[in-house]
C-alpha positions in Angstrom: 0.0 0.0 0.0 1.3 3.5 -0.9 0.1 6.6 0.9 0.1 10.1 -0.5 -0.5 13.1 1.8 -0.6 16.8 1.5 -1.2 19.7 3.9 -1.8 23.4 3.8 -2.0 25.7 6.8 -2.6 29.4 6.6 -3.6 32.4 8.7 -7.0 33.0 7.1 -8.5 36.4 6.2 -9.1 37.8 9.7 -6.6 36.6 12.3 -3.2 38.1 12.9 -1.2 34.9 13.5 -1.6 31.2 12.8 -2.1 29.1 15.9 -2.6 25.8 14.0 0.0 23.2 13.4 0.2 19.8 11.6 2.2 16.6 11.7 3.1 14.3 8.7 5.5 11.5 9.6 7.9 13.7 11.4 7.3 16.9 9.5 5.6 19.9 11.2 5.5 23.7 11.1 8.4 25.1 13.1 8.2 28.8 12.1 5.1 30.5 13.4 5.9 33.6 11.4 5.1 31.9 8.1 1.7 33.0 7.0 1.1 30.0 4.7 2.8 26.6 4.5 2.3 23.5 2.5 3.9 20.0 2.5 3.7 16.9 0.4 4.7 13.4 1.3 4.6 10.0 -0.4 6.4 7.0 0.7 6.2 3.3 1.6 6.4 3.1 5.4 5.8 0.4 8.0 3.5 2.9 9.8 2.1 6.4 9.1 1.3 9.1 11.6 -0.6 12.3 11.0 -2.1 15.1 13.1 -3.7 18.5 13.1 -3.6 20.8 16.1 -5.6 24.0 16.6 -4.0 26.1 19.3 -5.9 28.5 21.5 -4.9 31.3 23.9 -3.9 34.3 21.9 -0.7 36.3 22.2 1.2 33.4 20.6 0.2 31.1 23.5 -2.0 29.0 21.3 0.7 28.4 18.6 3.1 27.5 21.3 0.7 24.9 22.6 0.1 23.4 19.2 3.8 23.4 18.5 4.5 21.5 21.8 1.8 18.9 20.8 3.5 18.1 17.4 7.0 18.3 18.7 6.1 15.8 21.4 4.4 13.6 18.8 7.7 13.4 16.9 9.1 11.4 19.8 6.5 8.8 19.2 7.0 8.4 15.5 8.7 5.1 15.7 6.2 3.6 18.3 2.9 1.9 17.8 0.7 4.9 18.8 -2.1 2.5 19.6 0.0 1.3 22.5 1.6 4.6 23.4 -1.3 7.1 23.0 -1.9 7.5 26.7 1.7 8.3 27.4 1.8 10.7 24.5 -1.3 12.6 25.7 0.0 12.8 29.3 3.4 14.0 28.2 2.1 16.6 25.8 -0.5 17.8 28.2 2.1 18.2 31.0 4.5 20.2 28.8 1.7 22.6 27.8 0.6 22.9 31.5 4.3 23.6 32.4 4.2 26.4 29.7 1.1 27.8 31.3 2.9 28.0 34.7 5.9 29.7 33.1 3.5 32.2 31.5 2.1 33.3 34.9 -1.0 31.1 34.6 -2.1 32.5 31.2 -4.2 29.6 29.8 -3.4 28.1 26.5 -4.2 24.8 24.9 -4.7 22.9 21.6 -7.0 20.4 20.0 -5.6 17.2 18.6 -6.8 15.2 15.6 -4.5 12.2 15.1 -4.5 9.4 12.5 -2.4 6.2 12.6 -2.1 3.8 9.8 -0.4 0.4 10.1 -1.0 -2.9 8.3 -3.4 -1.2 5.9 -5.6 -0.2 8.8 -6.5 3.3 10.0 -7.3 4.4 13.6 -8.2 7.9 14.6 -8.0 9.7 17.9 -9.2 13.2 18.8 -9.4 15.7 21.6 -11.4 18.9 20.9 -13.2 19.9 17.7 -10.6 19.4 15.0 -12.1 16.7 12.8 -11.2 13.5 10.9 -13.3 12.5 8.0 -13.2 9.2 6.0 -14.2 9.3 2.3 -15.0 6.3 0.1 -16.9 6.0 -3.1 -18.6 9.3 -2.7 -19.6 8.9 0.9 -18.2 11.1 3.7 -18.1 9.7 7.3 -16.9 11.4 10.5 -14.2 9.3 12.3 -13.9 11.8 15.1 -16.3 13.2 17.7 -16.4 16.9 18.7 -15.6 17.6 22.3 -17.9 20.6 22.5 -20.7 21.7 24.7 -23.1 21.6 21.7 -22.1 18.0 21.0 -22.7 17.1 24.7 -26.2 18.5 24.3 -26.7 16.3 21.3 -25.6 13.2 23.2 -28.1 14.2 26.0 -30.9 14.5 23.4 -31.4 18.2 24.1 -30.7 19.4 20.6 -30.3 17.6 17.2 -27.1 17.2 15.3 -28.4 19.7 12.7 -29.0 22.3 15.5 -25.5 21.7 16.9 -24.0 23.0 13.7 -25.2 26.5 14.4 -25.6 26.4 18.2 -24.0 29.1 20.3 -21.9 26.6 22.2 -20.6 24.7 19.1 -17.1 26.1 19.6 -17.1 25.8 23.4 -14.6 22.9 24.1 -15.2 20.4 26.8 -11.7 18.8 26.3 -8.3 19.9 24.9 -4.7 19.5 25.7 -3.6 22.0 28.3 -5.9 21.0 31.2 -4.3 20.4 34.6 -4.7 16.8 36.0 -6.6 18.0 39.1 -9.2 19.7 36.8 -10.2 16.7 34.7 -8.8 13.5 33.1 -8.4 14.0 29.3 -10.1 11.1 27.4 -9.5 11.1 23.7 -12.2 9.7 21.4 -11.1 6.5 19.6 -12.6 5.6 16.3 -13.3 2.1 15.0 -10.4 0.6 13.0 -10.9 0.9 9.2 -9.5 -1.5 6.6 -8.2 0.7 3.8 -8.4 0.2 0.1 -7.3 2.0 -3.0 -8.7 5.6 -3.5 -9.8 5.9 0.2 -9.2 9.5 1.5 -8.9 10.6 5.1 -9.2 14.3 5.8 -7.8 15.9 9.0 -8.7 19.6 9.6 -9.1 22.4 12.0 -12.5 24.1 12.4 -11.3 26.8 10.2 -12.4 24.5 7.4 -15.5 23.0 8.9 -16.9 26.3 10.1 -16.7 27.7 6.6 -17.4 24.7 4.3 -20.3 22.2 4.7 -19.8 18.5 4.7 -21.6 18.3 1.3 -19.2 20.8 -0.2 -16.2 18.9 1.2 -17.6 15.6 -0.3 -18.1 17.2 -3.7 -14.4 18.3 -3.8 -13.0 15.0 -2.5 -15.0 13.1 -5.2 -12.7 14.5 -7.9 -10.8 11.3 -8.3 -8.4 12.4 -11.0 -6.6 15.2 -9.0 -3.8 14.6 -6.4 -3.8 15.4 -2.7 -2.0 18.7 -3.2 -4.7 20.0 -5.6 -7.4 18.7 -3.2 -6.1 20.7 -0.3 -5.8 23.8 -2.5 -9.4 23.4 -3.6 -10.7 23.0 0.0 -8.6 26.0 1.0 -10.1 28.0 -1.9 -13.6 27.1 -0.6 -12.8 28.5 2.8 -11.4 31.7 1.3 -14.5 32.1 -0.8 -16.7 31.8 2.3 -14.7 34.4 4.3 -12.1 32.3 6.1 -12.6 33.8 9.5 -10.1 31.5 11.4 -6.8 29.8 10.8 -7.1 26.9 8.5 -5.3 23.6 8.4 -6.2 20.9 5.9 -4.4 17.6 5.7 -5.4 14.9 3.2 -4.2 11.3 3.2 -5.0 9.1 0.2 -4.4 5.5 -0.6 -2.9 5.5 -4.1 
């Protein structure tokens, strides 16, 4: 099996800095001053590891948190993340909390959307509201679960999934990296394992995409079989720009070729 992946991360049309970051098999954004960055990867590997992190906190605190998350993930590149995910989360969370302490208690944090592929099987983990979608034969499925107040109300039966998309608490996170252990225990959502086949696509993204572009629009773009992952991320990015791009945007596409 050969995997092709591409990512684009950029500041958007409103924000002053980019608090997002990404991870592709050891590669991540190291320079926060870069307004837009892209990367392409194709290789045969024993295992593949990808992530998107959406930092929060302002005044560069958010981009520091997302950078810590991907820097720490690089230490786990050669491990089976299915066995080491708990250790990674605890380690990354502690480092972000240490940064909060050094910054006089100014809170910061980051979401995490993480994808691991090994033996032609994909597993997704997430904390927060950065999403992971699986696309096959024209159908788009959500592999992640939003950790938001709106989604909690959906699980309780208070509001519908359709109402959650526009609910006032849709961006209010109930979990993220950067929470002290005495406040709560972070519990990532774990997807079912998916057996991959040719032309399967997995999309990891920050809410800078999903707040601007509907699932139907995303599916229409991903259904263009004859274009590569680099062109796909560019088309999705163009869709966010056309709709106003009010937040930082990170779009990472993984395709079985």
